[in-house]
N, C-alpha and C positions, 0 to 999 in steps of 0.2 A: 135758884141756880143761874137764871139768866142775869140777875143783878150782879152776881159774883163774876161772871164772865165779862160783863160790861165794865166792871170796876178793874178787872185785870187788863183789858184792852186799853182803857183810858190811862192806867198807870204806866203801861209800857210805851205809850205814845211819846211821853216826854223824856224817856230814858235815852242815853247816848246809843249810837248804833252798835257799839261793841257789846253793850249790856243787853240791848234789845234783841240782838241776834242769839245770844246765849239763853235769853229767857224764852224766846219763841221757838227755838230749835227743840227737836225731840231728844229725849234722853238716849244717849248712846254709850256703849261700853268703851271707856278710854283705854288706850294702849300706850306703848312707849313712843309711838310716832304722833300722838295727838298733841297739838299745840295748846299751851295754857291759855292763850288769848286768841280768839278767832281773828283772822285777817280780813280787812275790808275787801269787798268784792270789786270796788271801783278803783283800787290802787294796784298797778301791775307789780309783779315780783321783780326786785332789783338784784342784779348779780347773776352769777352762774348757778344753775340748778343741776345737781347730780341726779341723773335718771337711772342710776344703777338699781337693778332689781335685787333686793335682798332676800326675797322669798325663794326657797329651794336652793340656796347657796350654802356650801359647806363653810366651816370655820376658817379653813385655810384660804379659800377664795376671798372671804371677807377681809382677812388680814392682808392678803396681797393687794386687794383693791385699796384698802386704807393706806398701805405703804406707798402705793403708786401716787395717790392723791397728795400725800405729804411730800414725796420726792419731787413731783411735778411743780408744786408750789414753792419748794425751797431752793431749787436750782437757780431761778432768776435772782433770788435774794443773795445767794452765795456769790454769783458772778458780779452782782452790783457792788457788794462790799469788797470783793477782791480788786475790782477796778478802782474803787474809791481809795483803797489803801496802797495802790500801786505807786502813787506819786511819792509817798514817803519812802517806800521800799526801794524804788529805782534810784532815787536821789542819794540815799545812803550807800547803795552798792556802787554807784559811779564815783561819788566823792571819796569813798573808802579806799579806792585805788590810788589816790593822789598821795596822801600822807596821813599819819595818825592824828596830826593836828587838824587837818581838814575834816576828818571823820568826827572828831570831837566837836568841832564847830557846827557841823550839820546835825548831829544828835542833840546838841544843846539848843540849837535854834528850833528844831522841831518840838522839843520839850516845852520851850517857852511859847511857841505858837499854839500848842495844844492847850496850855494853861491860860492863855490870854485871848486868843482869837477863835480857835476851833470850837471851844466850849460855848461860844455865842451861837454858832450854827447848830451844834448838837443839842444844846439846852433850850435855845429859843424855839427851835422847830418842834420840840416835843408838844408845844401847845397846839400845833396843827394836828397832831395825832388825835387829840381829844375833840377839838372844835370841829375839824373837818369831817371826822367820822360821824359825829353826832349830826352835823348838818346834812351830810350825804344820805344818811339813813332815816332821819326824822323830819327834815324840812321838805316842804313841798316845792319850794323855790330853790332850784339847783344853782342859781346865780350866787347864792350866799357862799357857796364853796369857793368861787372865784374871788369874792370880796375878802374872804379870810386869807387867801394866797396873796392878794395885793397888799393887804395890811402887813402881812409877815415880811414881804420883800421890802416894804418901806421902812418898817421899824428896825429890822435887823440890819438894813443898809445904813441907817443912821447910827446904830450902835457900833458899826464897824469903823466909822470915821476916826474916833479916838484911838482905836486899836491900831489902825494903819499909821497914825502919827507916832504912836509909841514904838512901833516896829522900825520906822524910819529914823527915829532918834534913840535907838536902844543902846548905843555904845555907852553914853554916860550912866545909864541905868545899870548896866552890867558892871561897870567900874565901881559904882557905888555899892553894889552887892559883893564886892571883893573878888571879882573874877580877874583872870589874867588879861593883860592888855591886848595881846594878840588874839586870844580867844574872843574877847569882846569885840574887837574890830572885825574879825572874820564872821562872827555871828550877826553883827549889825549889817554887813553887806549881804549875807544870806537872807536875812529877814526883809531887807529892802527889795530884793527880787521876789521873794515869796509874797510880799504885800500886794503885788500886782494881780495875783490870782486868788487872793483871799475872798474878795467879794463874789467871784464866780463860784467858789466852794460853798459859800453861804446860800446863794441862789440855787445851787444844785441840791442842797439839803431840803430847801423849801419845796422845790418841784418834786423831789423824791417822796416827801411826806404827802404832798398833794395827790400824787398818783397812787400812793399806797392806801390812802383813805378810800379810794374808789375801787380798790382791788386790782389795779393794773400793775402787775409786777414785771411783765415782759417789756412794757414800754419804758419803764425807768431803767431797765438794764441796757 
């Protein structure tokens, strides 16, 4: 009997901490709140913890609490995207008061900007969602998250250079695509002004994903 216990202790000594804890712990009845993998005791809990007491609460109280949690987390996201799209909305509303030709030029310019430039910001920053979230939750060195942000700013900034050149010289491109001469000229002027803020929009997307990976929704709003 003693030999078997000695063999068990020696076998558990070389096991990882996560397996050693589950081996040495006493058998307990699992329930819906039991974690599948035990958390290490030396690592603090990251993020906000909901201390709501579910015991003794009715179904209505639980639904109201869950609705409030979702509403509280969605309001900053709603405001952030509303302010983000306000640039295009306000521009179209202001230009639309001038003439139908000006409205057509603004709409065509924003369509071309979305297909050529904004997709770099929206598509390129999706990598930050995966890499930054994994780094923030799994890496012990939190400086890795800042390195990911710096690399994203540098790479997407380089990718924006040919896009800005295309916007500044877009009139021949529009003429080659068979667009009207006046529409091509007005759209080229519109894109020339819009190119000044394109890099800021890309950096805004990077910072938004950077904060979103850390669960900071209010700051990015």
